C-alpha positions in Angstrom: 22.2 1.3 -20.6 19.3 -0.7 -21.6 16.2 1.2 -22.1 12.8 0.6 -20.6 9.3 2.2 -20.5 7.7 2.1 -17.1 4.1 3.1 -16.9 4.1 5.6 -14.0 0.9 6.3 -12.7 2.0 8.0 -9.6 0.7 5.6 -7.0 2.4 3.3 -4.8 3.0 0.6 -7.0 4.5 2.3 -10.2 6.9 4.1 -7.8 8.0 0.9 -6.6 8.7 -0.6 -10.0 10.7 2.7 -11.1 12.9 1.8 -8.2 13.4 -1.9 -9.2 14.1 -1.0 -12.9 16.5 1.3 -12.0 18.0 -1.1 -9.7 18.4 -3.7 -12.4 20.2 -1.2 -14.4 17.7 0.0 -17.2 17.3 3.6 -18.4 13.9 4.7 -17.6 11.5 6.5 -20.1 8.4 7.1 -17.9 5.2 7.0 -19.5 1.9 8.5 -17.7 -1.5 8.4 -19.3 -3.8 11.1 -18.4 -7.3 9.5 -19.2 -9.4 11.9 -17.7 -9.5 10.0 -14.5 -11.2 11.3 -11.3 -8.2 11.4 -9.2 -6.1 13.6 -11.5 -4.1 14.6 -8.6 -2.1 11.4 -9.5 -0.6 13.0 -12.5 1.2 15.5 -10.1 2.5 12.6 -8.1 3.8 11.0 -11.3 5.7 14.0 -12.0 7.1 14.1 -8.4 8.0 10.4 -8.6 9.9 11.0 -12.1 11.7 14.1 -11.2 13.2 12.4 -7.9 14.1 9.5 -9.8 16.0 11.5 -12.5 14.4 9.4 -15.3 15.5 9.8 -18.8 12.2 11.1 -20.0 8.8 11.7 -18.7 6.0 11.8 -21.3 2.2 12.4 -20.5 -0.2 11.3 -23.1 -3.8 12.1 -23.2 -6.4 9.3 -23.8 -10.0 10.8 -22.9 -11.5 7.6 -21.6 -14.1 9.7 -20.2 -15.6 9.6 -23.7 -16.6 6.1 -22.9 -17.1 6.4 -19.1 -18.5 3.0 -17.8 -16.2 3.4 -14.5 -16.4 5.5 -11.4 -12.9 6.7 -12.4 -14.3 8.1 -15.7 -17.8 9.2 -14.9 -20.1 10.6 -12.2 -20.7 7.0 -10.5 -19.9 7.0 -6.8 -16.5 5.4 -5.8 -17.1 2.7 -3.1 -16.2 3.4 0.4 -15.7 1.5 3.7 -15.8 -1.8 2.2 -14.3 -4.7 4.0 -11.5 -7.3 2.5 -14.2 -9.9 2.0 -16.5 -7.5 -0.2 -13.5 -6.2 -2.3 -12.5 -9.8 -3.1 -16.1 -10.7 -4.1 -16.6 -8.9 -7.2 -15.0 -6.5 -9.7 -15.7 -3.1 -8.6 -17.1 -0.2 -10.3 -13.8 1.5 -10.4 -12.5 -0.9 -13.1 -11.7 1.2 -16.1 -12.8 -1.0 -19.0 -9.6 -2.3 -21.1 -7.5 0.4 -19.1 -4.1 -1.7 -18.9 -4.6 -3.1 -22.3 -4.8 0.4 -23.6 -2.0 1.7 -21.5 0.2 -1.3 -22.5 -0.4 -0.7 -26.3 0.9 2.8 -26.1 3.8 1.6 -23.9 4.7 -0.9 -26.8 4.3 1.7 -29.5 6.7 4.1 -27.4 9.1 1.3 -26.7 9.3 0.1 -30.3 10.2 4.1 -31.4 12.9 4.4 -28.9 14.4 0.7 -29.5 13.3 -0.3 -26.0 12.7 -4.0 -25.5 11.6 -3.9 -21.8 8.1 -2.4 -20.8 7.3 -2.4 -16.9 4.1 -2.3 -14.9 3.0 -2.2 -11.7 0.2 -4.8 -11.8 -0.5 -6.9 -8.8 -2.7 -10.2 -8.3 -2.5 -10.4 -4.8 -3.7 -7.3 -3.0 -5.7 -5.5 -5.6 -9.3 -4.9 -6.4 -10.3 -7.8 -8.5 -9.2 -6.3 -11.9 -8.9 -9.0 -14.6 -6.5 -6.9 -16.5 -4.0 -7.4 -13.3 -3.5 -10.9 -13.6 -0.7 -12.9 -14.8 -2.5 -14.6 -17.9 -3.2 -11.0 -19.0 0.3 -10.1 -18.9 1.9 -13.3 -20.6 -0.8 -13.0 -23.5 -0.2 -9.2 -24.0 3.7 -10.1 -24.2 2.9 -12.9 -26.8 0.8 -10.6 -28.8 3.6 -8.0 -28.7 6.0 -10.2 -30.0 3.7 -10.8 -32.8 2.5 -7.5 -33.5 5.7 -5.4 -33.8 8.4 -4.9 -36.7 11.1 -4.9 -33.8 10.0 -8.1 -32.6 9.7 -10.0 -36.3 13.1 -8.7 -36.9 14.5 -10.4 -33.5 14.4 -7.9 -30.8 12.0 -9.9 -28.6 9.9 -7.5 -26.3 9.4 -8.5 -22.4 6.7 -7.2 -20.1 8.1 -7.2 -16.7 5.6 -7.2 -13.7 7.8 -7.4 -10.8 5.2 -6.8 -8.3 2.6 -9.6 -9.6 3.0 -11.9 -6.9 3.7 -9.6 -3.8 1.2 -8.4 -1.2 0.9 -4.6 -0.7 3.1 -5.3 2.3 5.6 -6.9 0.5 5.6 -4.1 -2.0 6.0 -1.5 0.5 8.9 -3.2 2.4 10.8 -3.6 -0.8 10.2 0.0 -1.9 11.3 1.1 1.4 14.5 -1.0 1.1 15.1 0.9 -2.4 14.3 4.2 -0.9 11.1 4.9 -2.3 9.5 7.9 -0.6 5.9 7.1 -0.4 4.8 10.5 1.0 5.2 11.7 -2.8 2.8 9.1 -4.2 -1.2 9.2 -4.5 -3.5 6.0 -4.8 -6.6 7.4 -3.8 -9.8 7.1 -6.0 -11.8 9.9 -4.6 -9.6 12.6 -3.3 -10.6 16.0 -2.1 -10.4 19.1 -4.3 -7.4 19.9 -2.5 -5.9 16.5 -3.3 -6.3 14.8 0.0 -6.8 11.3 0.0 -10.2 10.0 1.2 -8.9 7.3 3.5 -12.0 5.2 2.7 -12.0 3.7 -0.8 -10.6 0.3 -1.5 -7.2 1.8 -2.7 -6.8 3.8 0.6 -7.7 0.8 2.6 -5.3 -1.5 0.9 -2.5 1.0 1.4 -3.5 1.8 5.1 -3.6 -2.1 6.3 -0.2 -2.7 4.6 1.5 0.4 6.5 -0.3 -0.8 9.6 1.2 -4.3 9.0 4.7 -2.8 9.0 4.0 -0.6 12.1 3.8 2.7 10.0 1.4 5.2 9.0 0.7 5.9 5.5 2.6 8.9 4.6 0.2 9.9 1.9 -2.6 10.4 4.4 
């Protein structure tokens, strides 16, 4: 089987990507990043998703982005709540973590080169998302180009591919595809500001985007 590193956050998108990669015949080496995020319950969700999908390995690495702060997810800045779709689309929100996907993909790239994987999967999405600049196709293309300039493996002929299979899908389409593949979204977590017990708030941008998507399919979000 071909090896692939999959960035697994424990959220809806990354759980879907695991199922897609497995459906394409890849052996999954899951990589989860503990960056000091406010919603640390997603680390438990990532472990559940990895276990249920019988991935080859699930590695958690620690990168303390709280040392920098600058985001509602890595500091004591309040998470925005109850925003309508127009507001979400009008600005880059304070939940943006500076350079997060660049950092995560860099670690995934190093891991991939060590294990001899030529493929990295990431669950970024440029349709139903919160306006993050590092979720755009231009960013993924640029990182892939950089990766193939910067690694010994690529220079020696083993070209690396960054897969972003959810890039052009709406959240509704992502969920529909995941359900077709048998993803249990009840074990995922997407809330930016959960309670101390891990309960999703139902009011942050991430929760609202999920809710609307499940409702469009005539379903309730099983994580709420």
